[in-house]
Structures are given as structure tokens and as C-alpha cells.
C-alpha positions as CSV (number, residue, x, y, z in Angstrom):
1,M,0.0,0.0,0.0
2,K,2.8,2.4,1.0
3,Q,4.5,1.8,-2.4
4,S,1.3,2.5,-4.3
5,V,0.8,5.8,-2.5
6,L,4.5,6.7,-3.2
7,F,4.1,5.8,-6.8
8,I,0.9,7.8,-7.2
9,F,2.6,10.8,-5.5
10,A,5.6,10.5,-7.8
11,V,3.3,10.4,-10.9
12,F,1.4,13.5,-9.8
13,S,4.7,15.3,-9.0
14,L,6.0,14.5,-12.5
15,M,2.8,15.7,-14.1
16,A,3.0,19.0,-12.2
17,C,6.5,19.5,-13.6
18,E,5.5,18.9,-17.2
19,P,4.0,21.7,-19.3
20,A,0.3,21.4,-19.8
21,P,-0.8,20.0,-23.2
22,K,-1.0,22.7,-25.8
23,N,-4.6,24.0,-26.2
24,T,-5.7,23.0,-29.6
25,I,-7.5,26.3,-30.3
26,E,-4.3,28.1,-29.3
27,A,-2.3,25.9,-31.7
28,K,-4.8,26.5,-34.5
29,A,-4.7,30.3,-33.9
30,Q,-0.9,30.3,-33.9
31,E,-0.9,28.3,-37.2
32,Y,-3.4,30.8,-38.7
33,F,-1.2,33.7,-37.9
34,N,1.9,32.0,-39.1
35,V,0.2,31.3,-42.5
36,Y,-1.1,34.9,-42.6
37,T,2.3,36.3,-41.8
38,E,4.1,34.2,-44.5
39,R,1.4,35.1,-47.1
40,Q,2.4,32.1,-49.3
41,S,-0.8,30.0,-49.6
42,F,-4.2,31.7,-49.8
43,E,-6.0,28.3,-50.0
44,R,-4.3,27.2,-46.8
45,F,-5.2,30.5,-45.2
46,I,-8.9,30.5,-46.2
47,A,-9.2,26.8,-45.0
48,F,-9.2,28.1,-41.4
49,Y,-12.7,29.5,-41.9
50,A,-15.9,27.6,-41.5
51,P,-18.4,27.6,-44.4
52,N,-20.8,29.8,-42.3
53,A,-18.1,32.1,-40.9
54,V,-18.7,35.9,-40.4
55,L,-15.9,38.4,-40.7
56,K,-16.4,42.0,-39.6
57,D,-14.0,44.9,-40.3
58,I,-14.9,47.1,-37.4
59,V,-13.2,50.3,-38.8
60,S,-14.7,50.2,-42.2
61,G,-18.0,48.7,-41.0
62,E,-18.0,46.0,-43.6
63,E,-19.3,42.6,-42.8
64,F,-18.9,39.4,-44.8
65,E,-21.1,36.4,-44.2
66,G,-20.0,33.0,-45.5
67,K,-16.7,31.6,-46.5
68,D,-17.1,32.6,-50.2
69,K,-17.7,36.3,-49.4
70,I,-14.7,36.2,-47.0
71,K,-12.6,34.6,-49.7
72,A,-13.6,37.3,-52.2
73,F,-12.8,40.1,-49.7
74,L,-9.4,38.8,-48.6
75,D,-8.3,37.4,-52.0
76,W,-4.5,37.7,-52.1
77,S,-4.4,37.5,-55.9
78,K,-6.1,40.9,-56.2
79,G,-3.8,43.8,-56.9
80,D,0.0,44.1,-56.9
81,F,1.2,43.3,-53.4
82,V,4.9,43.6,-52.4
83,M,5.9,41.9,-49.2
84,P,7.5,44.1,-46.5
85,E,11.3,44.1,-46.4
86,Q,11.1,42.2,-43.1
87,G,10.0,39.2,-45.2
88,K,6.8,38.7,-43.2
89,L,3.5,40.6,-43.2
90,M,3.1,41.1,-39.5
91,N,4.3,40.6,-35.9
92,V,2.1,39.1,-33.3
93,D,2.9,40.7,-30.0
94,K,0.3,39.2,-27.7
95,Q,-2.3,36.4,-28.0
96,I,-4.9,35.4,-25.3
97,V,-7.0,32.3,-25.5
98,K,-10.0,31.6,-23.4
99,G,-12.2,28.7,-24.4
100,N,-12.9,28.9,-28.1
101,T,-12.1,32.7,-28.3
102,V,-8.7,34.1,-29.3
103,V,-7.6,37.7,-29.1
104,T,-4.5,38.6,-31.0
105,Q,-2.7,41.9,-31.0
106,G,0.2,42.9,-33.3
107,T,1.4,45.1,-36.1
108,F,1.2,44.8,-39.9
109,H,4.6,45.9,-41.3
110,A,4.7,48.6,-44.0
111,F,4.0,47.1,-47.4
112,T,3.2,48.2,-51.0
113,Y,-0.2,47.5,-52.6
114,N,-0.9,48.7,-56.2
115,G,2.1,51.0,-56.0
116,Q,0.9,52.7,-52.8
117,S,2.9,52.4,-49.5
118,L,0.6,51.3,-46.7
119,G,1.2,50.7,-43.0
120,P,2.5,50.0,-40.5
121,W,-0.9,49.3,-38.9
122,E,-1.6,48.1,-35.4
123,F,-4.3,45.5,-35.1
124,V,-6.5,43.5,-32.7
125,I,-8.2,40.5,-34.2
126,V,-10.9,38.6,-32.2
127,Q,-11.7,35.1,-33.4
128,E,-14.2,32.5,-32.3
129,Y,-13.6,28.9,-33.2
130,N,-16.1,26.1,-33.4
131,D,-15.5,22.5,-32.1
132,A,-13.9,21.6,-35.4
133,Q,-11.3,24.3,-34.8
134,L,-12.6,26.5,-37.7
135,I,-13.2,30.2,-37.4
136,I,-16.9,31.0,-37.2
137,K,-16.6,34.7,-36.2
138,Q,-13.9,37.2,-36.6
139,S,-13.7,40.9,-35.8
140,D,-10.8,42.9,-37.2
141,W,-9.8,46.1,-35.5
142,I,-7.0,47.4,-37.8
143,N,-5.7,51.0,-37.6
144,Y,-5.7,51.9,-41.3
145,A,-3.4,54.9,-41.0
146,Y,-2.7,56.3,-44.5
């Protein structure tokens, strides 16, 4: 009996020392922002959204309901985009995960779009994920400083 108690105590002690398993929503959000930052595969990027997702751009007031409308709005093939000299689109400074909600804060680096220099822009993006780890609601707060 004493050995069993010591063994159980040892197992719980080891568990307390190990990092907690990574939250799958947290991992999915980090992957989303990595894909967004690299800006290499639009199909991979748009795959993060559920078919019935809603994206709202708070500053412009525009809202897009459904993955097809979100895809048309965010379409990376539109216009002449030149990646920032940093080689990545943005920095993520802070990310908070609670349940299925993720709040991400960061900065878009200065870039060129259709010959116009844009950014840098600070952002806060709030995402809600469903049980399949797809984005069902997203609110973008982007400081479009021109």
C-alpha cells in the first residue's frame, strides 16, 4: 500500500512539472497567424474559416457572411502586393486564448499595394472557433493609418 501511495505521489509530481498539453485552439490560432504572416498559400489561409463564418471589419463597418464572401474580400491575388522588407507581413505581439475565443494583438509591417505604400498598422483580431477548430466569427480592428 505504501509503495502504491508513493508511486501515485511520484506520478502526480512529474505531471506537475511537465508543461500542460497545448490548447488545440491556441495551436490553431498560432498556425493561422503563421500562415497569414508568411502570405504564401491563400488556399491554406482560407481553409481556417468555417463555411458559415462571419468576418467584420470594425473600422470600415463592412461585414462578410459566409466563406465565399470572406474569400472574395481577402483574395490575395487581387492587386499588386509587395511583401514588407522584413520578409513577413506582421508581428504578433500578444495572444490570449479563453475557451474557443482568441484575441491577437500585433502590427502589420509597412508594405506596398498597387504602388501605394501602406502601414505600418496596429491590429487587434478577435476570433471565435467552433468545435472543429474552424473560425466561425472574426472581428478585425485594424488601424488603417494612411
